[in-house]
C-alpha positions as CSV (number, residue, x, y, z in Angstrom):
1,Q,6.4,-104.1,-24.2
2,L,8.0,-107.3,-24.0
3,C,5.1,-109.0,-25.7
4,T,5.5,-106.9,-28.8
5,D,8.7,-107.1,-29.6
6,C,9.1,-110.4,-32.1
7,S,6.3,-112.5,-32.5
8,A,8.2,-115.4,-31.9
9,E,8.0,-114.7,-28.0
10,L,4.2,-114.9,-27.9
11,Q,4.2,-118.3,-28.1
12,D,5.1,-119.0,-23.9
13,L,4.1,-115.3,-21.9
14,P,4.1,-115.6,-18.9
15,R,1.1,-116.5,-17.3
16,E,1.2,-112.5,-15.0
17,V,0.1,-110.9,-18.4
18,F,-3.2,-112.6,-18.0
19,A,-6.2,-110.7,-15.8
20,V,-7.6,-114.2,-13.8
21,D,-11.2,-116.0,-15.6
22,P,-14.2,-114.0,-14.1
23,T,-15.3,-117.7,-13.9
24,S,-12.8,-119.1,-12.8
25,I,-12.7,-116.9,-9.3
26,C,-15.4,-117.6,-6.6
27,Q,-18.2,-115.4,-6.9
28,N,-18.2,-113.6,-3.6
29,P,-20.4,-111.1,-2.9
30,N,-18.9,-107.7,-4.2
31,T,-20.1,-104.5,-5.9
32,E,-17.3,-105.0,-8.8
33,V,-19.1,-104.5,-12.5
34,L,-18.7,-107.6,-14.5
35,Y,-19.2,-107.9,-18.3
36,R,-21.0,-110.8,-19.8
37,C,-21.4,-112.1,-23.8
38,R,-24.6,-110.0,-24.2
39,K,-25.1,-113.6,-26.8
40,C,-24.9,-116.5,-23.7
41,R,-24.3,-114.6,-20.8
42,R,-20.6,-116.5,-20.4
43,A,-18.7,-113.5,-18.2
44,L,-15.7,-112.2,-19.7
45,F,-14.5,-110.1,-17.3
46,R,-14.0,-107.2,-14.8
47,G,-14.8,-103.9,-14.3
48,S,-10.8,-103.8,-12.7
49,S,-9.7,-105.1,-16.2
50,I,-11.0,-102.0,-18.5
51,L,-7.9,-100.2,-19.2
52,S,-8.3,-96.8,-19.0
53,H,-7.0,-93.4,-22.0
54,T,-7.5,-90.2,-22.4
55,E,-10.3,-89.6,-25.3
56,G,-8.6,-88.6,-28.4
57,S,-9.6,-86.0,-31.3
58,G,-12.4,-88.1,-32.5
59,P,-13.2,-87.6,-36.0
60,T,-10.9,-85.6,-36.9
61,A,-8.0,-87.9,-36.1
62,F,-9.9,-89.7,-39.1
63,A,-9.9,-87.2,-41.1
64,H,-6.5,-88.0,-43.1
65,K,-8.8,-91.6,-43.8
66,R,-11.6,-89.5,-45.3
67,I,-12.7,-88.2,-48.8
68,M,-14.7,-84.8,-47.3
69,D,-12.9,-81.5,-46.3
70,S,-11.2,-82.2,-42.4
71,A,-12.6,-78.4,-41.4
72,Q,-16.6,-80.3,-41.5
73,L,-15.9,-82.4,-38.8
74,C,-14.2,-80.6,-36.2
75,G,-17.7,-79.1,-34.7
76,D,-18.7,-80.4,-31.0
77,G,-20.1,-83.6,-31.9
78,R,-16.9,-85.6,-30.5
79,E,-17.4,-89.7,-31.2
80,K,-17.8,-91.4,-27.4
81,C,-15.5,-94.6,-27.1
82,T,-17.4,-97.5,-28.5
83,S,-15.0,-99.9,-27.1
84,Y,-13.4,-101.5,-24.4
85,F,-9.3,-101.7,-23.8
86,T,-9.0,-104.4,-21.6
87,E,-5.7,-106.5,-19.9
88,P,-5.6,-109.5,-21.7
89,V,-8.1,-112.0,-19.6
90,Q,-7.1,-116.2,-19.6
91,W,-9.9,-117.1,-21.7
92,M,-7.6,-114.7,-24.7
93,E,-4.8,-117.2,-24.3
94,P,-5.3,-120.0,-27.2
95,A,-6.3,-117.4,-29.4
96,L,-2.7,-114.3,-28.3
97,L,-0.6,-117.0,-28.5
98,G,2.1,-116.4,-31.8
99,V,-0.1,-113.8,-33.6
100,M,0.9,-110.5,-33.4
101,E,-3.2,-110.0,-34.5
102,G,-7.4,-111.2,-34.3
103,Q,-10.6,-111.8,-33.3
104,L,-11.3,-112.1,-29.8
105,L,-14.2,-115.2,-29.9
106,C,-16.3,-115.4,-26.5
107,P,-14.8,-119.0,-25.5
108,K,-18.6,-120.4,-24.5
109,C,-20.6,-119.5,-28.1
110,T,-17.9,-118.3,-30.4
111,S,-19.5,-115.0,-31.3
112,K,-17.1,-111.6,-32.1
113,L,-16.5,-109.4,-28.9
114,G,-14.1,-107.0,-30.8
115,S,-9.9,-107.9,-31.8
116,F,-7.1,-107.3,-30.5
117,S,-3.4,-106.3,-31.7
118,W,-0.2,-106.3,-30.3
119,R,1.0,-103.4,-32.7
120,G,-2.3,-101.4,-30.7
121,E,-5.7,-99.6,-32.4
122,Q,-7.0,-96.6,-32.9
123,C,-10.4,-96.3,-30.6
124,S,-13.3,-94.2,-32.0
125,C,-12.3,-91.5,-29.9
126,G,-9.5,-91.2,-32.0
127,R,-6.9,-91.9,-29.6
128,W,-4.3,-95.0,-30.5
129,V,-3.7,-97.7,-27.5
130,T,-1.2,-99.8,-27.6
131,P,-1.9,-102.7,-27.3
132,A,-4.5,-103.3,-27.7
133,F,-7.1,-106.1,-26.7
134,Q,-10.7,-104.4,-28.1
135,I,-14.4,-105.1,-27.2
136,H,-17.2,-103.5,-28.3
137,K,-19.3,-102.8,-26.4
138,S,-22.7,-103.6,-28.8
139,R,-21.0,-107.1,-27.4
140,V,-21.1,-107.0,-23.9
141,D,-24.2,-106.2,-21.2
142,E,-22.5,-104.4,-18.0
143,V,-24.2,-107.0,-14.5
144,R,-23.5,-104.6,-11.6
145,T,-24.6,-106.5,-8.0
146,L,-26.0,-104.3,-5.9
147,P,-26.9,-105.1,-2.3
148,V,-30.6,-105.8,-1.2
149,G,-31.4,-106.7,2.2
150,N,-29.3,-109.3,2.9
151,F,-29.4,-111.1,-0.5
152,Q,-27.6,-110.0,-3.4
153,A,-29.6,-109.3,-7.2
154,A,-28.5,-108.5,-10.0
155,K,-28.9,-105.8,-12.1
156,T,-28.5,-105.5,-16.0
Protein backbone atom coordinates (compact mmCIF):
# COMPACT_ATOMS: atom_id res chain seq x y z
CA GLN A 1 0.00 0.00 0.00
CA LEU A 2 2.86 2.37 0.71
CA CYS A 3 4.12 1.87 -2.83
CA THR A 4 0.81 2.81 -4.44
CA ASP A 5 0.54 6.23 -2.79
CA CYS A 6 2.73 8.18 -5.18
CA SER A 7 4.76 7.30 -8.25
CA ALA A 8 7.59 9.56 -7.07
CA GLU A 9 8.07 7.22 -4.13
CA LEU A 10 8.60 4.33 -6.53
CA GLN A 11 12.12 5.54 -7.30
CA ASP A 12 13.60 3.98 -4.15
CA LEU A 13 11.81 0.82 -3.08
CA PRO A 14 13.01 -0.91 0.09
CA ARG A 15 14.90 -4.17 -0.50
CA GLU A 16 12.40 -6.01 1.73
CA VAL A 17 9.70 -5.54 -0.94
CA PHE A 18 11.42 -7.95 -3.34
CA ALA A 19 11.54 -11.73 -3.11
CA VAL A 20 14.95 -13.31 -3.60
CA ASP A 21 15.82 -14.10 -7.20
CA PRO A 22 15.92 -17.92 -7.48
CA THR A 23 19.16 -17.75 -9.50
CA SER A 24 21.00 -15.94 -6.68
CA ILE A 25 20.45 -18.57 -3.98
CA CYS A 26 22.15 -21.93 -3.80
CA GLN A 27 20.20 -24.84 -5.21
CA ASN A 28 19.50 -26.86 -2.09
CA PRO A 29 17.67 -30.10 -2.78
CA ASN A 30 14.14 -29.28 -1.72
CA THR A 31 10.69 -29.96 -3.01
CA GLU A 32 9.65 -26.36 -3.69
CA VAL A 33 8.22 -25.68 -7.14
CA LEU A 34 10.32 -23.49 -9.42
CA TYR A 35 8.93 -21.52 -12.36
CA ARG A 36 11.12 -20.93 -15.43
CA CYS A 37 10.80 -18.92 -18.62
CA ARG A 38 9.33 -21.23 -21.25
CA LYS A 39 11.60 -19.78 -23.94
CA CYS A 40 15.07 -19.69 -22.32
CA ARG A 41 14.51 -21.75 -19.10
CA ARG A 42 15.81 -19.01 -16.78
CA ALA A 43 14.51 -19.44 -13.21
CA LEU A 44 12.02 -16.65 -12.49
CA PHE A 45 10.28 -17.32 -9.16
CA ARG A 46 9.47 -20.02 -6.63
CA GLY A 47 6.08 -21.35 -5.62
CA SER A 48 6.37 -19.51 -2.31
CA SER A 49 6.29 -16.19 -4.21
CA ILE A 50 2.82 -16.84 -5.66
CA LEU A 51 0.08 -14.83 -3.99
CA SER A 52 -3.25 -16.59 -3.71
CA HIS A 53 -6.59 -14.90 -4.25
CA THR A 54 -10.13 -16.11 -3.98
CA GLU A 55 -11.71 -16.98 -7.29
CA GLY A 56 -13.89 -14.25 -8.75
CA SER A 57 -17.24 -14.56 -10.49
CA GLY A 58 -15.65 -15.53 -13.82
CA PRO A 59 -17.03 -14.20 -17.13
CA THR A 60 -19.88 -12.35 -15.39
CA ALA A 61 -17.30 -10.02 -13.85
CA PHE A 62 -16.49 -8.80 -17.38
CA ALA A 63 -20.13 -8.52 -18.49
CA HIS A 64 -20.03 -4.71 -18.41
CA LYS A 65 -17.42 -4.82 -21.21
CA ARG A 66 -19.45 -7.05 -23.53
CA ILE A 67 -22.23 -6.30 -25.98
CA MET A 68 -24.04 -9.63 -25.46
CA ASP A 69 -26.55 -10.17 -22.71
CA SER A 70 -24.85 -10.85 -19.39
CA ALA A 71 -27.46 -13.53 -18.61
CA GLN A 72 -25.78 -15.75 -21.23
CA LEU A 73 -22.58 -15.68 -19.20
CA CYS A 74 -24.07 -16.99 -15.97
CA GLY A 75 -23.50 -20.66 -16.83
CA ASP A 76 -21.42 -23.13 -14.87
CA GLY A 77 -18.37 -22.67 -17.13
CA ARG A 78 -16.24 -20.65 -14.73
CA GLU A 79 -12.89 -19.55 -16.09
CA LYS A 80 -9.87 -20.63 -14.11
CA CYS A 81 -7.03 -18.23 -13.45
CA THR A 82 -4.73 -18.05 -16.48
CA SER A 83 -1.99 -16.15 -14.65
CA TYR A 84 0.11 -16.28 -11.52
CA PHE A 85 0.11 -13.21 -9.31
CA THR A 86 3.43 -13.04 -7.50
CA GLU A 87 5.21 -10.83 -5.06
CA PRO A 88 7.83 -8.68 -6.81
CA VAL A 89 11.08 -10.58 -7.40
CA GLN A 90 14.54 -8.97 -7.52
CA TRP A 91 14.92 -9.34 -11.30
CA MET A 92 11.78 -7.17 -11.74
CA GLU A 93 13.28 -4.16 -9.95
CA PRO A 94 14.59 -2.24 -13.00
CA ALA A 95 11.17 -2.44 -14.70
CA LEU A 96 9.25 -1.38 -11.58
CA LEU A 97 11.19 1.71 -10.56
CA GLY A 98 9.58 5.03 -11.33
CA VAL A 99 6.51 3.73 -13.20
CA MET A 100 3.04 2.67 -12.08
CA GLU A 101 2.51 -0.07 -14.67
CA GLY A 102 4.25 -1.86 -17.52
CA GLN A 103 5.38 -5.16 -18.99
CA LEU A 104 7.36 -7.87 -17.25
CA LEU A 105 10.07 -9.20 -19.56
CA CYS A 106 12.35 -12.18 -18.99
CA PRO A 107 15.70 -10.83 -17.71
CA LYS A 108 17.61 -13.23 -19.97
CA CYS A 109 15.77 -13.43 -23.32
CA THR A 110 13.42 -10.39 -22.94
CA SER A 111 10.32 -12.34 -23.98
CA LYS A 112 7.09 -10.97 -22.52
CA LEU A 113 6.01 -12.84 -19.41
CA GLY A 114 3.19 -10.64 -18.18
CA SER A 115 2.57 -7.22 -16.73
CA PHE A 116 2.53 -5.27 -13.50
CA SER A 117 0.45 -2.49 -12.07
CA TRP A 118 0.77 -0.92 -8.65
CA ARG A 119 -2.90 0.06 -8.99
CA GLY A 120 -3.95 -3.55 -9.60
CA GLU A 121 -5.29 -5.70 -12.42
CA GLN A 122 -8.24 -7.99 -12.92
CA CYS A 123 -7.53 -11.71 -13.08
CA SER A 124 -9.20 -13.89 -15.73
CA CYS A 125 -11.37 -15.31 -12.94
CA GLY A 126 -12.80 -11.84 -12.34
CA ARG A 127 -11.01 -11.04 -9.05
CA TRP A 128 -9.21 -7.69 -8.75
CA VAL A 129 -5.65 -8.07 -7.39
CA THR A 130 -3.73 -5.07 -6.01
CA PRO A 131 -0.81 -4.53 -6.54
CA ALA A 132 -0.52 -6.91 -9.48
CA PHE A 133 2.61 -8.66 -10.70
CA GLN A 134 0.94 -10.93 -13.23
CA ILE A 135 2.83 -13.70 -15.05
CA HIS A 136 0.91 -15.66 -17.68
CA LYS A 137 0.89 -19.41 -17.05
CA SER A 138 1.43 -20.04 -20.77
CA ARG A 139 4.80 -18.22 -20.62
CA VAL A 140 6.38 -20.26 -17.81
CA ASP A 141 7.08 -23.90 -17.03
CA GLU A 142 6.52 -25.40 -13.60
CA VAL A 143 9.48 -27.48 -12.44
CA ARG A 144 9.17 -29.84 -9.49
CA THR A 145 12.18 -31.57 -7.99
CA LEU A 146 11.46 -35.13 -6.93
CA PRO A 147 13.84 -37.32 -4.92
CA VAL A 148 14.90 -40.48 -6.78
CA GLY A 149 17.19 -42.74 -4.79
CA ASN A 150 20.19 -40.77 -3.54
CA PHE A 151 20.05 -38.07 -6.21
CA GLN A 152 17.56 -35.46 -7.44
CA ALA A 153 15.71 -35.63 -10.77
CA ALA A 154 13.86 -32.68 -12.29
CA LYS A 155 10.36 -33.19 -13.60
CA THR A 156 8.89 -30.60 -15.97
